[in-house]
VOMARTOR-886428 format. One line per field, with one value per atom (N, C-alpha, C, O): atom name; residue number from 1; x negated, y negated, z; residue in three letters. Coordinates in pm, 1 decimal, decimal comma. Layout:
N
atom: [CA:...]
nr: [NUM:...]
xx: [X:...]
yy: [Y:...]
zz: [Z:...]
rest: [ALA:...]
END
This chain:
95
atom: [N:CA:C:O:N:CA:C:O:N:CA:C:O:N:CA:C:O:N:CA:C:O:N:CA:C:O:N:CA:C:O:N:CA:C:O:N:CA:C:O:N:CA:C:O:N:CA:C:O:N:CA:C:O:N:CA:C:O:N:CA:C:O:N:CA:C:O:N:CA:C:O:N:CA:C:O:N:CA:C:O:N:CA:C:O:N:CA:C:O:N:CA:C:O:N:CA:C:O:N:CA:C:O:N:CA:C:O:N:CA:C:O:N:CA:C:O:N:CA:C:O:N:CA:C:O:N:CA:C:O:N:CA:C:O:N:CA:C:O:N:CA:C:O:N:CA:C:O:N:CA:C:O:N:CA:C:O:N:CA:C:O:N:CA:C:O:N:CA:C:O:N:CA:C:O:N:CA:C:O:N:CA:C:O:N:CA:C:O:N:CA:C:O:N:CA:C:O:N:CA:C:O:N:CA:C:O:N:CA:C:O:N:CA:C:O:N:CA:C:O:N:CA:C:O:N:CA:C:O:N:CA:C:O:N:CA:C:O:N:CA:C:O:N:CA:C:O:N:CA:C:O:N:CA:C:O:N:CA:C:O:N:CA:C:O:N:CA:C:O:N:CA:C:O:N:CA:C:O:N:CA:C:O:N:CA:C:O:N:CA:C:O:N:CA:C:O:N:CA:C:O:N:CA:C:O:N:CA:C:O:N:CA:C:O:N:CA:C:O:N:CA:C:O:N:CA:C:O:N:CA:C:O:N:CA:C:O:N:CA:C:O:N:CA:C:O:N:CA:C:O:N:CA:C:O:N:CA:C:O:N:CA:C:O:N:CA:C:O:N:CA:C:O:N:CA:C:O:N:CA:C:O:N:CA:C:O:N:CA:C:O:N:CA:C:O:N:CA:C:O:N:CA:C:O:N:CA:C:O:N:CA:C:O:N:CA:C:O:N:CA:C:O:N:CA:C:O]
nr: [1:1:1:1:2:2:2:2:3:3:3:3:4:4:4:4:5:5:5:5:6:6:6:6:7:7:7:7:8:8:8:8:9:9:9:9:10:10:10:10:11:11:11:11:12:12:12:12:13:13:13:13:14:14:14:14:15:15:15:15:16:16:16:16:17:17:17:17:18:18:18:18:19:19:19:19:20:20:20:20:21:21:21:21:22:22:22:22:23:23:23:23:24:24:24:24:25:25:25:25:26:26:26:26:27:27:27:27:28:28:28:28:29:29:29:29:30:30:30:30:31:31:31:31:32:32:32:32:33:33:33:33:34:34:34:34:35:35:35:35:36:36:36:36:37:37:37:37:38:38:38:38:39:39:39:39:40:40:40:40:41:41:41:41:42:42:42:42:43:43:43:43:44:44:44:44:45:45:45:45:46:46:46:46:47:47:47:47:48:48:48:48:49:49:49:49:50:50:50:50:51:51:51:51:52:52:52:52:53:53:53:53:54:54:54:54:55:55:55:55:56:56:56:56:57:57:57:57:58:58:58:58:59:59:59:59:60:60:60:60:61:61:61:61:62:62:62:62:63:63:63:63:64:64:64:64:65:65:65:65:66:66:66:66:67:67:67:67:68:68:68:68:69:69:69:69:70:70:70:70:71:71:71:71:72:72:72:72:73:73:73:73:74:74:74:74:75:75:75:75:76:76:76:76:77:77:77:77:78:78:78:78:79:79:79:79:80:80:80:80:81:81:81:81:82:82:82:82:83:83:83:83:84:84:84:84:85:85:85:85:86:86:86:86:87:87:87:87:88:88:88:88:89:89:89:89:90:90:90:90:91:91:91:91:92:92:92:92:93:93:93:93:94:94:94:94:95:95:95:95]
xx: [-14395,6:-14336,3:-14444,9:-14438,0:-14544,9:-14652,4:-14734,9:-14779,6:-14755,2:-14832,2:-14758,0:-14819,1:-14627,5:-14547,1:-14548,0:-14558,3:-14537,1:-14537,9:-14674,6:-14683,5:-14779,9:-14913,5:-14940,1:-15007,8:-14887,2:-14903,6:-14831,9:-14885,3:-14713,3:-14637,6:-14710,6:-14718,6:-14763,5:-14838,8:-14963,4:-14996,5:-15032,1:-15151,2:-15115,6:-15186,1:-15007,4:-14962,7:-14925,0:-14959,8:-14854,4:-14815,1:-14935,9:-14935,7:-15038,4:-15157,2:-15229,9:-15295,6:-15219,2:-15281,7:-15192,2:-15242,0:-15061,6:-14967,7:-14941,9:-14918,0:-14945,9:-14910,2:-14999,2:-14946,4:-15130,9:-15209,3:-15170,7:-15181,9:-15125,6:-15083,9:-14956,7:-14940,2:-14867,3:-14740,2:-14753,5:-14662,3:-14864,4:-14884,8:-14897,8:-14922,4:-14881,0:-14887,8:-15029,2:-15125,9:-15041,6:-15172,1:-15245,7:-15368,2:-15173,8:-15236,9:-15182,6:-15063,7:-15269,7:-15228,1:-15141,0:-15162,8:-15044,7:-14958,4:-14967,6:-14997,8:-14941,2:-14945,2:-14809,7:-14706,6:-14809,1:-14684,1:-14661,5:-14740,4:-14554,1:-14524,1:-14423,2:-14338,5:-14433,7:-14327,0:-14212,2:-14234,5:-14090,4:-13978,3:-14003,0:-14031,5:-13991,8:-14010,7:-14152,8:-14175,4:-14249,3:-14389,3:-14415,6:-14489,8:-14355,8:-14379,4:-14327,1:-14391,4:-14211,8:-14154,6:-14242,7:-14260,2:-14298,2:-14389,0:-14513,7:-14558,5:-14569,8:-14690,3:-14663,0:-14743,2:-14550,7:-14516,2:-14491,4:-14534,3:-14422,7:-14399,6:-14529,0:-14544,3:-14622,3:-14752,4:-14827,2:-14888,6:-14822,6:-14890,8:-14829,0:-14901,2:-14697,9:-14631,6:-14656,9:-14678,0:-14655,1:-14675,9:-14819,8:-14845,6:-14912,8:-15053,1:-15087,1:-15202,4:-14991,3:-15013,9:-14961,2:-14962,6:-14915,4:-14854,2:-14954,1:-15064,1:-14916,0:-14997,2:-14906,4:-14789,2:-14961,3:-14889,7:-14986,5:-15091,1:-14951,1:-15039,0:-15175,2:-15279,7:-15171,3:-15288,2:-15383,6:-15500,6:-15336,6:-15418,5:-15357,1:-15236,3:-15441,0:-15393,8:-15339,8:-15405,9:-15221,4:-15156,1:-15127,7:-15030,8:-15208,3:-15185,6:-15059,1:-15020,1:-14995,0:-14875,8:-14912,0:-15015,5:-14825,0:-14847,9:-14763,5:-14744,3:-14713,9:-14631,8:-14697,5:-14791,3:-14646,3:-14701,9:-14673,2:-14560,3:-14775,2:-14759,0:-14763,4:-14859,1:-14660,0:-14659,4:-14752,8:-14794,3:-14784,6:-14870,9:-14801,5:-14723,0:-14830,5:-14773,5:-14842,0:-14947,7:-14781,3:-14831,0:-14951,7:-14939,1:-15068,4:-15190,1:-15200,3:-15218,2:-15188,8:-15190,0:-15330,1:-15361,9:-15413,3:-15544,4:-15652,5:-15649,8:-15744,7:-15858,5:-15985,0:-16017,7:-16056,0:-16178,5:-16296,2:-16324,0:-16363,5:-16484,2:-16569,8:-16523,5:-16693,1:-16784,9:-16866,1:-16924,6:-16869,6:-16950,3:-17078,5:-17075,8:-17188,6:-17315,2:-17409,7:-17394,1:-17506,4:-17608,7:-17741,6:-17779,5:-17812,0:-17943,8:-18047,3:-18046,1:-18135,6:-18241,9:-18347,6:-18417,5:-18357,6:-18458,7:-18401,6:-18328,9:-18435,2:-18383,6:-18437,9:-18553,9:-18351,8:-18392,2:-18399,4:-18322,9:-18491,2:-18506,3:-18472,9:-18500,4:-18413,8:-18383,1:-18481,3:-18487,6:-18556,6:-18656,9:-18607,5:-18526,7:-18655,7:-18619,7:-18745,7:-18848,1:-18735,4:-18848,8:-18815,5:-18726,8:-18883,2:-18854,9:-18910,1:-19025,3:-18827,3:-18867,5:-18886,9:-18790,4:-19010,3:-19039,3:-19069,5:-19029,1:-19137,9:-19178,4:-19087,8:-19021,2:-19087,1:-19004,2:-19056,1:-18977,7:-19186,9:-19240,6:-19188,8:-19162,7:-19174,1:-19118,4:-18971,1:-18924,5:-18898,3:-18757,3:-18741,6:-18652,2:-18829,8:-18823,0:-18856,2:-18796,8:-18951,3:-18990,6:-18874,6:-18852,7:-18800,7:-18687,9:-18557,1:-18450,9:-18563,5:-18447,4:-18337,0:-18221,0:-18372,4:-18273,4:-18250,2:-18170,0]
yy: [-8390,9:-8504,8:-8593,2:-8715,8:-8530,6:-8607,5:-8680,4:-8792,8:-8615,4:-8680,1:-8802,3:-8905,5:-8790,2:-8902,7:-9019,1:-9135,1:-8986,8:-9090,7:-9158,2:-9280,2:-9079,2:-9138,5:-9222,0:-9324,5:-9178,9:-9257,0:-9391,3:-9493,8:-9391,7:-9516,0:-9609,2:-9729,6:-9554,6:-9637,8:-9696,0:-9812,7:-9614,9:-9661,8:-9769,9:-9870,1:-9749,7:-9847,9:-9979,6:-10086,8:-9972,2:-10093,7:-10167,3:-10290,2:-10094,2:-10161,3:-10240,9:-10340,4:-10198,7:-10273,5:-10385,1:-10487,7:-10366,2:-10463,6:-10578,1:-10690,6:-10553,1:-10656,4:-10780,1:-10890,4:-10769,5:-10893,7:-10975,0:-11097,6:-10908,5:-10980,0:-11058,1:-11170,0:-10999,0:-11064,6:-11166,8:-11246,2:-11165,1:-11259,0:-11401,2:-11424,2:-11493,1:-11633,7:-11671,1:-11628,7:-11750,0:-11786,7:-11887,0:-11881,1:-11978,4:-12083,0:-12078,6:-12055,2:-12100,9:-12100,3:-12221,9:-12329,3:-12205,6:-12316,7:-12332,5:-12237,5:-12453,1:-12484,2:-12455,4:-12486,7:-12396,8:-12369,4:-12483,7:-12503,2:-12559,1:-12675,6:-12638,6:-12551,4:-12706,0:-12699,2:-12786,2:-12875,3:-12762,7:-12845,7:-12993,4:-13029,8:-13077,6:-13221,0:-13267,6:-13387,6:-13177,6:-13217,5:-13277,2:-13374,7:-13219,9:-13272,4:-13415,0:-13499,6:-13442,3:-13576,2:-13676,7:-13789,5:-13636,6:-13725,2:-13752,0:-13866,3:-13647,6:-13662,9:-13752,3:-13840,2:-13730,4:-13810,3:-13955,9:-14046,8:-13979,0:-14115,2:-14187,6:-14305,2:-14118,3:-14179,6:-14215,2:-14321,6:-14127,3:-14158,0:-14279,1:-14362,1:-14290,4:-14404,1:-14533,6:-14638,4:-14528,0:-14648,8:-14698,0:-14817,3:-14607,6:-14647,4:-14701,4:-14737,2:-14708,4:-14764,3:-14906,6:-14962,7:-14965,5:-15098,0:-15202,3:-15212,9:-15277,9:-15390,5:-15510,9:-15497,6:-15626,3:-15750,8:-15846,6:-15879,7:-15890,8:-15976,2:-15910,1:-15973,3:-15784,3:-15699,2:-15684,3:-15651,8:-15707,1:-15689,2:-15576,6:-15574,1:-15484,5:-15373,5:-15426,2:-15505,2:-15383,6:-15428,3:-15305,5:-15234,2:-15279,3:-15159,1:-15173,4:-15285,1:-15063,0:-15070,9:-15116,1:-15077,9:-15197,4:-15249,5:-15175,8:-15224,6:-15060,2:-14981,8:-14845,8:-14809,3:-14772,2:-14641,1:-14543,8:-14534,7:-14471,9:-14367,5:-14232,2:-14201,0:-14153,1:-14018,6:-13929,8:-13965,0:-13817,0:-13721,8:-13586,9:-13553,7:-13510,0:-13376,7:-13286,6:-13320,5:-13173,2:-13081,2:-13006,8:-12928,6:-13031,5:-12964,5:-12828,3:-12818,3:-12725,2:-12590,1:-12530,2:-12447,2:-12571,2:-12510,2:-12605,6:-12724,9:-12553,5:-12631,1:-12562,7:-12452,2:-12628,0:-12571,4:-12620,8:-12740,6:-12531,1:-12565,5:-12440,3:-12328,1:-12461,9:-12350,1:-12372,3:-12479,0:-12273,0:-12277,3:-12198,9:-12089,5:-12254,7:-12183,6:-12224,2:-12329,6:-12140,3:-12164,7:-12186,8:-12110,9:-12290,7:-12317,7:-12231,3:-12218,7:-12172,7:-12091,7:-12179,5:-12137,7:-12301,3:-12393,4:-12534,3:-12565,0:-12618,7:-12756,0:-12832,1:-12816,8:-12914,1:-12994,9:-13140,8:-13186,1:-13213,1:-13355,4:-13434,7:-13391,2:-13550,7:-13640,4:-13755,7:-13827,4:-13773,2:-13879,6:-13992,9:-13971,7:-14111,7:-14226,2:-14302,0:-14293,4:-14375,3:-14450,4:-14598,5:-14644,2:-14675,8:-14819,4:-14890,5:-14870,2:-14972,7:-15048,4:-15193,3:-15268,7:-15231,5:-15365,3:-15464,2:-15580,2:-15421,2:-15515,6:-15502,6:-15401,0:-15607,6:-15606,1:-15505,6:-15451,9:-15478,8:-15379,8:-15240,1:-15160,4:-15210,7:-15081,4:-15072,9:-14967,5:-15182,2:-15182,9:-15162,9:-15091,3:-15227,1:-15211,3:-15068,5:-15012,8:-15011,1:-14874,0:-14777,6:-14685,8:-14798,9:-14712,0:-14764,3:-14707,9:-14871,3:-14930,0:-14966,2:-14930,6:-15036,1:-15081,9:-15230,4:-15286,8]
zz: [10328,1:10396,9:10459,4:10450,7:10522,3:10584,2:10479,5:10502,0:10363,9:10258,1:10204,5:10176,9:10190,2:10141,2:10239,0:10199,2:10368,0:10470,8:10479,4:10493,0:10471,6:10475,5:10351,2:10358,8:10236,2:10113,2:10124,9:10082,4:10181,1:10198,3:10295,1:10270,9:10403,8:10499,2:10434,5:10455,8:10355,9:10286,2:10185,1:10173,3:10112,9:10014,3:10081,7:10032,2:10193,4:10265,5:10321,2:10328,1:10360,9:10413,9:10306,0:10336,8:10180,0:10071,1:10018,5:9972,1:10025,2:9969,4:10066,7:10022,7:10197,1:10294,4:10287,6:10301,5:10267,1:10253,4:10130,5:10131,3:10026,0:9905,4:9932,4:9883,9:10009,4:10039,9:10152,5:10175,3:10221,6:10332,6:10280,0:10161,6:10369,1:10333,2:10291,9:10355,1:10186,7:10132,7:10220,9:10231,2:10284,5:10363,4:10505,8:10527,4:10601,0:10741,0:10770,9:10714,8:10857,2:10898,2:11049,6:11121,8:11095,5:11237,2:11298,2:11238,7:11415,1:11485,5:11583,5:11675,9:11563,4:11645,9:11753,8:11734,5:11866,6:11965,6:11915,4:11833,4:11962,4:11916,5:11947,5:12061,6:11845,2:11860,0:11837,4:11822,1:11834,8:11817,5:11680,1:11668,1:11576,7:11442,3:11430,6:11368,5:11489,4:11482,8:11556,7:11510,5:11671,4:11745,3:11663,0:11652,9:11604,4:11521,6:11401,6:11370,0:11335,0:11217,8:11256,7:11185,7:11368,7:11415,1:11447,3:11414,5:11511,3:11541,5:11414,3:11405,9:11315,4:11189,1:11120,8:11065,4:11123,8:11059,0:11136,8:11075,9:11269,4:11348,9:11340,7:11357,0:11315,9:11304,1:11166,3:11142,0:11075,9:10942,7:10930,2:10820,7:11038,0:11031,3:10984,6:11038,8:10885,3:10839,0:10821,1:10785,9:10845,4:10822,1:10755,5:10811,4:10635,8:10554,8:10534,2:10549,2:10500,3:10471,8:10589,7:10569,8:10711,3:10831,2:10913,2:10936,7:10956,2:11038,9:11170,3:11237,7:11206,9:11329,2:11415,4:11389,2:11516,1:11597,2:11680,7:11714,8:11713,8:11797,8:11939,3:11994,0:11996,4:12131,0:12233,9:12345,2:12197,7:12288,0:12307,5:12236,7:12404,6:12436,8:12323,6:12275,4:12281,9:12181,7:12251,6:12322,5:12231,3:12287,5:12207,2:12096,8:12262,6:12193,4:12189,4:12278,3:12086,6:12078,4:12180,9:12234,2:12207,4:12309,0:12253,2:12159,0:12311,5:12265,8:12332,7:12454,1:12252,8:12305,9:12306,0:12391,1:12212,2:12195,5:12245,3:12215,3:12319,4:12368,4:12318,2:12361,5:12227,2:12173,4:12256,7:12260,6:12321,5:12395,0:12409,6:12389,0:12444,8:12461,5:12588,3:12607,3:12673,8:12795,4:12770,9:12714,5:12813,0:12797,9:12909,3:12970,9:12933,8:13035,3:12965,7:12876,6:13006,5:12951,3:13021,9:13144,4:12944,4:13004,6:13069,5:13161,8:13019,7:13070,8:13058,5:12964,1:13154,2:13152,7:13032,2:12994,0:12973,7:12859,8:12901,4:12986,5:12841,1:12869,3:12743,7:12631,9:12763,6:12653,2:12659,7:12759,6:12554,8:12549,3:12461,0:12370,6:12487,4:12404,5:12368,0:12435,8:12260,9:12209,6:12217,9:12145,8:12303,1:12309,5:12185,6:12147,2:12124,9:12006,6:12047,4:12059,4:12068,4:12117,2:12005,6:12013,3:11905,3:11800,9:11679,1:11659,3:11598,5:11478,2:11376,3:11298,0:11375,3:11280,9:11313,5:11223,3:11442,8:11480,9:11442,0:11398,8:11456,8:11418,1:11268,2:11223,0:11191,0:11045,6:11005,5:10913,3:11075,8:11043,6:11066,5:10987,5:11174,9:11206,7:11149,0:11175,4:11070,8:11001,4:11099,3:11078,8:11204,4:11302,3:11289,7:11364,1]
rest: [UNK:UNK:UNK:UNK:UNK:UNK:UNK:UNK:UNK:UNK:UNK:UNK:UNK:UNK:UNK:UNK:UNK:UNK:UNK:UNK:UNK:UNK:UNK:UNK:UNK:UNK:UNK:UNK:UNK:UNK:UNK:UNK:UNK:UNK:UNK:UNK:UNK:UNK:UNK:UNK:UNK:UNK:UNK:UNK:UNK:UNK:UNK:UNK:UNK:UNK:UNK:UNK:UNK:UNK:UNK:UNK:UNK:UNK:UNK:UNK:UNK:UNK:UNK:UNK:UNK:UNK:UNK:UNK:UNK:UNK:UNK:UNK:UNK:UNK:UNK:UNK:UNK:UNK:UNK:UNK:UNK:UNK:UNK:UNK:UNK:UNK:UNK:UNK:UNK:UNK:UNK:UNK:UNK:UNK:UNK:UNK:UNK:UNK:UNK:UNK:UNK:UNK:UNK:UNK:UNK:UNK:UNK:UNK:UNK:UNK:UNK:UNK:UNK:UNK:UNK:UNK:UNK:UNK:UNK:UNK:UNK:UNK:UNK:UNK:UNK:UNK:UNK:UNK:UNK:UNK:UNK:UNK:UNK:UNK:UNK:UNK:UNK:UNK:UNK:UNK:UNK:UNK:UNK:UNK:UNK:UNK:UNK:UNK:UNK:UNK:UNK:UNK:UNK:UNK:UNK:UNK:UNK:UNK:UNK:UNK:UNK:UNK:UNK:UNK:UNK:UNK:UNK:UNK:UNK:UNK:UNK:UNK:UNK:UNK:UNK:UNK:UNK:UNK:UNK:UNK:UNK:UNK:UNK:UNK:UNK:UNK:UNK:UNK:UNK:UNK:UNK:UNK:UNK:UNK:UNK:UNK:UNK:UNK:UNK:UNK:UNK:UNK:UNK:UNK:UNK:UNK:UNK:UNK:UNK:UNK:UNK:UNK:UNK:UNK:UNK:UNK:UNK:UNK:UNK:UNK:UNK:UNK:UNK:UNK:UNK:UNK:UNK:UNK:UNK:UNK:UNK:UNK:UNK:UNK:UNK:UNK:UNK:UNK:UNK:UNK:UNK:UNK:UNK:UNK:UNK:UNK:UNK:UNK:UNK:UNK:UNK:UNK:UNK:UNK:UNK:UNK:UNK:UNK:UNK:UNK:UNK:UNK:UNK:UNK:UNK:UNK:UNK:UNK:UNK:UNK:UNK:UNK:UNK:UNK:UNK:UNK:UNK:UNK:UNK:UNK:UNK:UNK:UNK:UNK:UNK:UNK:UNK:UNK:UNK:UNK:UNK:UNK:UNK:UNK:UNK:UNK:UNK:UNK:UNK:UNK:UNK:UNK:UNK:UNK:UNK:UNK:UNK:UNK:UNK:UNK:UNK:UNK:UNK:UNK:UNK:UNK:UNK:UNK:UNK:UNK:UNK:UNK:UNK:UNK:UNK:UNK:UNK:UNK:UNK:UNK:UNK:UNK:UNK:UNK:UNK:UNK:UNK:UNK:UNK:UNK:UNK:UNK:UNK:UNK:UNK:UNK:UNK:UNK:UNK:UNK:UNK:UNK:UNK:UNK:UNK:UNK:UNK:UNK:UNK:UNK:UNK:UNK:UNK:UNK:UNK:UNK:UNK:UNK:UNK:UNK:UNK:UNK:UNK:UNK:UNK:UNK:UNK:UNK:UNK:UNK]
END
């Protein structure tokens, strides 16, 4: 009995990834998809081949995930800049 049960568990562990969904899907809150779809359609407005942005408030879907990374620098970093005074320097840097 134990061998049969362990065989079934082993078989299910190999079969379940095959039966799993091939592509990840986004889980929306109720109404979020409609807001997202409406924003996409309203941002496509053109009149006489000119983009016409909406002049009204656009709602946003509920953002559940916040991607960020916190880190500590071991040593302070400085940002340097190069002043481009002459046209030869601008040409060299293609500005």
